[in-house]
N, C-alpha and C positions, 0 to 999 in steps of 0.2 A: 158662733162661727163668724162673727163681724170681721175679725182681723184676718182670718182665712179668706174671706171675701175681699177685703183690701188687697191682700198679696196678690190674688188671681186678677182682680180688675187691672191692677198696675203691670202685671207681666203678662197676662193673656194665657189662653187655653194651652199654647205649646210649652208653658213652664208650670203645668198643673202638677204639682208634686203629689196630688192625692190620686192620680191615674192608677189604675189598678186592672190587670186583665179579668179578675174576678171580684168585682166590686160588690156583688150581692152576698156573698159569704162573709159573716162578721171575721173581722181579724182579731186575733188574740192581742190582748195588753202588751205593748212594749215593756219589759222588765228592764228598767235602767237605774243606773246610780244617779245621785243628785247631779254630779258633774256633767254626765253624759246627757242627760235631761235639758240642762241649762245650755249645753253647747248646740244640741238640735234646736231649741228654741231660738238662741243667739243667731244662728245661721239665717232662719227664716226672718227674724225682726230686722236684721241688717240690710235685707232687701228693701226695707221702706225708708232707709235713711240715706242722706248724701252728705257731701262735703260742707253742707250749710245747715242740715238739720238733723241734729241728735236724735236719739230716740225719746227722750224726755219731751222734746218738742212734737214729735209724730203722736206719741201716745196721749199727749194733751190735745192734739187737733182730732184724733180718731176717738178719743174717749175710751181707750183700752188699756188693758193691763192695769198699770198703778195710777193711770190718769196723768202722768209725767207733770209738767209745770202747771197744768190746769187744777190740781189737787191742792196747790198752795193759794192762799188768799193773796191778794196784791200786798198787804204789809209782811206777810211771811216771805212771799218771794222776794221783796226787796231786802229784807232782814239777812235771808240766806246768801243773797248776792250783793251784799251791802257795798264792797268794793267796785262793784260795777254801777249799781244804782246810784250810790252817792256822788259819784262824779257827773251825772246825768239827772238831777232832779226834775226835769221837766219831761223826760222821756216818757212815752207811754208803755203801757205793759207789753203791747206787740213788739216795740223797738227793744225793749229790755230782754224779753224772750229771745228775739233773734241774736243779740249780743251774748246772751247766756249759751244759746245754742252752739254758737261759734266757739265760745270758751271750752265748752264740753267736747266738741270735735277736735279742738286742739289738745286738750288732756288726752283723748283716745289716742290721738297719733303719737304723742310724746310716750304714752304707756304702752304702745303697740296692742291696744285692746280693740275689739271690734266694735262694742257698743258702750255707751257713758255707764250702763248699768254695770259693767264690769270694773270700771274706774271707781264708781260710787261705792261698790262692794269693799274696796280697800279704803276710800279717802272719806266717805261719809260726808260730802260737802253738802248735796242737797236732799240725799236721802241714805238708805242703807243699801242700795243696790239690790243684788239678788237675795240677801240676807233678809229682805223685806216679805219674803214668801217662803211659807213652811212648805213641807213636801205635797200636802193635799193641794195647795193653791197652786205649785207648779204643775201637778197632774191636770189641773183645769187649765191652765194656760197652754200646757203641751196639747191638750186636745183642741183648744181654740185655734191655736197656730197651725198645727199639723193635721188636724182631723183625724187623728188616731188617739187611742187611750193608753195610758202609761200606768205602770206601777212603780213608783219611785221608792227604792230602799237602799 
């Protein structure tokens, strides 16, 4: 529940989306389609991003979900974003990640997407976006992000 704790820590108890009048009673699993589950996850993850930090940067920094930029070695990161890294051969990894994050945010805006994961699902620049996760993985992510269990089918 690290991601849930990060969201709570950032937005405080007044935005605790796990509040329930009857918290002691186990909640039934949410029966969701894959798109519904992704949409609910997306809405929570979007709370962690801003106009300078795409979710790949956040996931890397927090070590959550796919691991974002941090899952890529320096060489692989520079290869995948060669058109950015090539023109800045002396840039640090941190500087390049910042530029790539801004690039992702720009792509999101142009596409009208909420997260870079949405854009990556279609364009496959850095990863396969939501296609990287099978339904079982999405169920785990859903629980980590929302605090609720889900059955995705």
